[in-house]
N, C-alpha and C positions, 0 to 999 in steps of 0.2 A: 242670603241678600249680596250681591257684588256691586260695587260701585266704582265708575273709572276713576283712576285719580293719577297725573302725569303719566297718560300712557299704558298703564297696568292697572287690571281688575285687583282691588282689594276686598277683604270680606269687610263688611263694616258690622262697628261696632252693637249698633243697635239693634240686628238682624239675629244676634244669639243674646239680646236683653240685657245686654251693659252698656249705660252711657259712658261715654268717655269722662276721667276725673273731672275737668274744668265744668263739664254742663252736669255734672251729680251735685256740684252746690250752688250751681246757677237755679237749679229746680229746688232744691229745699230753701233757697232764697225767695223764690216765687213763691211757694206755698207759705212760707211766714208771711209774706206781704198780703196774700189775699184771706188768710185766717186771722191774722191779727191786727189787720187794716194802719202798721206802720211799718217804719224802716228795720230791718234787722239787727242786731248787735254786732258789733266788730267781729266777735270771733266765726260770725257765718261767713265772712270773706276771707276765713284761712281754708287752707287745701285740707284736704282728706289727711293725708300725709301727716300734717302739721297739728291736727286735731288727735293724731293716735301718737305722735311721739312727746307730746307736751304732757301728758299725764305721765306717763314714765319716766321721763327725766326728772318731775316734779317728786315722784315716790323715790326716784333713785337718789336726789340731790336732798331729800328730806327725812328719811327713812333710813335709808341703806348706808349711805357714807359719812354722816354724824356718829353712828353707832359702829362703824370699824374701829376696832381696838387698834390697828398699826399705823403710826402716822404715816410711813412713807407709803403704803398702800393707801391711804387717806386722800391725799395730796394727787397721787397719780388719778385716782377717780374725778378728783374735781379738776384735774386738768383736762381728762379726758369729756368731761361736760365742757369744757370750752372754757374755764376761768383760767386767766392769765395769771402764773404762780413761779417765781422764780426759783434759785436754787436754794436750799439747804433752809427750807421755810418749816416751821412745824403750826401748825394749825392742830387746836385741841380738840377731844370729843365734844358734841353736841353743839355746836357751831352752824349758825344758820345764815349761808350766801346766798344774796337774793338768785332766786333760780329764773326769773324773768327776763333779768340784767346781766347773765353770766360773762358779756363782753365788757360790761362796765366794771368790773371789778378788777382792778391790778395791784398785785402783792409782788414788790420785788424782792430780792436776794436777802437770805439772812435776817428774816421776820419771822417773830415770834407771837404768835395767836393763842390765847390762854383757851380755856374750856367757856362755852356758850356763850360767844360773841355774836353779836348779831349785826349784819350788814344789809342796809334797805337802802337801795337806789331809786325806788319809786314811792309815790304817796297816792291818795286820792284825788282826782281831777288831776292830777300832774302829767301833762302831755309829752312833756319829752322828760329820757330818764337821762339821770347825771351819774358821775363815776365816784369813785372811789377809789382812790390810790395811796398805797402804803408804801412809803419809800425804805430804802436799805437799812437794815439793823432796826428799825424800829419794833417796838413790843408794846403789846396792848393786852391790859389787864382782864382778870375775868368777868365776864356777863358785863363786857360794857356794850352799848349799843351804838353802830358807826351809821347815822341816817343822813344821806347826800344834799337833801334839801334842793332847791333850786340852781345853785351854782356848781354842786358838788362837793367832794373835800378831799384833802389832801392830808395824810399824815407826814410831817417830816423826817428826814434822814437822821437815826439815832434818838427819836423821841420816845417819851413813855407814857402811855395812856393808863391811868389807874382806875383799879376792879371797878365795876358798876357805872362809869363813867357814861355820859351822854355827850357823843361829837357828832355836832350839827355844824361846825365852822373848822377850818384850816387849824392845824396844830405846825408851828414854826420848827424847823432842825433844830436838834440838839435841847429839846425844852422836857419838862414833865407835866402832863396836864392831867388834872382831877376834878371830880364832881358832875352835879347835874344841873343846866349845863357845864362844859368843861371851863376849867379858870387855869390858866399857866399858873404853876408856883415857885418852878425853880427851875433853872438850867442843869442839864445834866452834866 
């Protein structure tokens, strides 16, 4: 079946049984409304491409990258996923960088992130995702958790965060912060 478009005849996608990409998700949403009698969830508004890419990037970010034994390769792969990472950065193995908000995590130059550090830019019922910024020369201890909350967090220049700390507020420049939640104990 052919249809006329702009003075030329073009083969229609429906003639070969393949609906256009935009219409496919529209059809799926239509059937969801008819079957379940309610509005479809947010991910029904994603494109087919996004539905395919998100699980692949999530697997790559959660399974492959944290288990890569070479730091340079690990940092390179994080950069390929879209994270903003500066020069001369060490990211230890088994770290979890929030894969839903890869553009909200900013790591500047000369930062040391030890093994098993957890970054979270979003939470349950949190509409807007907020940023986590780690300034130049900062060091984060093993198994620390960085939770951005409603306003985001910044770890100051040349600051140190102790092992196992829960960072839920800003850390000023040139200080040491430890504990759950963090408390500033001394200047560096």
